C-alpha positions, 0 to 999 in steps of 0.5 A: 122238251129237251129233244122236241123243244121246237114244237108248237101248237096252232089254233085253226078257226073253222068257219062252219063250226064253233069249234077250233082245230088244233094243228100240232107241229112236232119239230126238234129243238133248232138253234135260231138262225143268224144272218151273217153266221154265228156271233162271238160268245160274249164274255161272261163272269163264271161263279165256277171259277172260284173253286179253282185253287189259283183263281183268287191269286190270279185275279189279285194279280190282274186287278190293277187300276193303277196309281191316282184317284179312280173314276168310272173310266178307270174302273171300265179299263181295268175291268176290260183288262181283267176280262181279257186276262180271265179269258186266257186263263179260262182257256190255258188254266181252267178248261172246259168243264163239259170236256173234263167230265167227259174224259174223266168218265172215260177214264173211270169207266176204262179203270173199272174194267181193268180192275174188275173183282179186285176192288177200287185202285188208288188210280180209280180213287184219284179219277173219282175224286177228281170227277166229283170236283168237276161235277161240282163246278159243272152244277155251279155253271148250270145254276148260274144259267138257270137264274135260280136263286131259291135252290142251292147247289150241292146235291147235284141238281145239275140236270134241273138247273139245265132244264130250267135254263133251256125252258127259260130260253124257249119262253123268251124266244121272240119268233116275229115282230111287226113294225109300225106298218104292220109287216112281220119281221122273222130274221134276228137282225131285223128283230133287232133293229126294230127293238133298237129303233123303239127304244130309241124313240122311247128314250129320245127327249121330245122337242120344245118341252116346257116342263114349267107348264106341267109343274104349275099344276102339280101340287108340292109335296116334297117339303124343304126338310125333305129337299135337303135330305135328298141332297145330302151327298151320297156316302160309302155306306150307301154304296156298299149297301146297294151292291150287296142288296144285289142278287149275285147272280142277276143279268151282267152289263155289258163288261160281262161282270155280275154283281157276284164278282164284286161282292166276292172281291170287295176287299180287292176293288172297293177303293177303286169302285168307291171312289169312282161310284162316289165321284159320279153320283155326287156331281161327276160325269158319266163317260160315254163308255160306261153310259152303255147297255144290253137290250134283252126282250122278255115276253110279257104274254105269250107269243108277242108280236108287237114291241108295245 
C-alpha cells in the first residue's frame, strides 16, 4: 500500500458476455498535482511540542491578549501572533523530528562500530536516550495525523499510525468532479472552484422567503417554559464543558489550533477565551475574520463524481 498506493482497478463491461473484465493498473504513489506550484504548508498546532522542556514557558510568554475586556477579534489576533511565534520556535528550537531521528541513528551506528566488543559507552547511552525521546515525539506526531483516538502512544506504534494516515489520505482523495453540465474536471484548482461554488449556493439565503407562511402550518412544540429556558444567557460552565467534550485531535480551524491546545493551556487562555465566547453567545457580534472555515471534502461513496 505504501509503495503502490496509486494503483487502481477498473471494471470493463463486455457487450458479448455477462462477465466483466478487470483492468489492474499498478502504479507508484504519486502526489496530487497542483497548478501553479506547491502551496505553502499551513500552520498546524503539534502535540509533540509539549514534550519539549521549554515549551510551556515559551507559550506563557507569547500569549498576550493585552489589557481590557477581550472579544473574538482579540482572541483571533492573539492566536495569530502566537502562531507566528510558534513557527519560529519550531524552526529554531524544536527542529525537525525526522531529521533528528536520522542523525541520531547514524551517530549510534558509528559509535557502536567504534566500540565493538567493549560494551556500551557513556556516549552511546546518551545517544540512545536522546533517540528514545525523539522517537517518542515522532510517535506523537504520527498519531495526531492518523486521527486515531482509541490507541494511545507509548508502545512505538509509529508505523501503524503512519500507515493509517496514508490510507486515510488515499481514501479521501477525490480524483475528479462533474459540474451541473456534466463536464468532468480533474485539476485541483477546478475541483476547489466547483466545491466553493456548490457550498456558496447551498448556504446562501433564497430570495423572497416568507417564513411565516410555513410556520402557520407547523404545530407549536416549544412551550413557554421551554422558551424561557432556551433564552437564559450562556454560562461559563457551559462554555468550559463544551470545550472539554471536544476531541483534542479533531481537525483544527483556519488558525491551525485544535481543541487540545485550549484544553492544555486552559488556565492561561481561559479569561480571554471565556470573555470572547460569552460576549458573542449572549448577543455580541461575529467578526468577519472569525467567521471563516476550511472546506474538506470527505467522500461518502467510492469514487465520487458529483458534489451532491
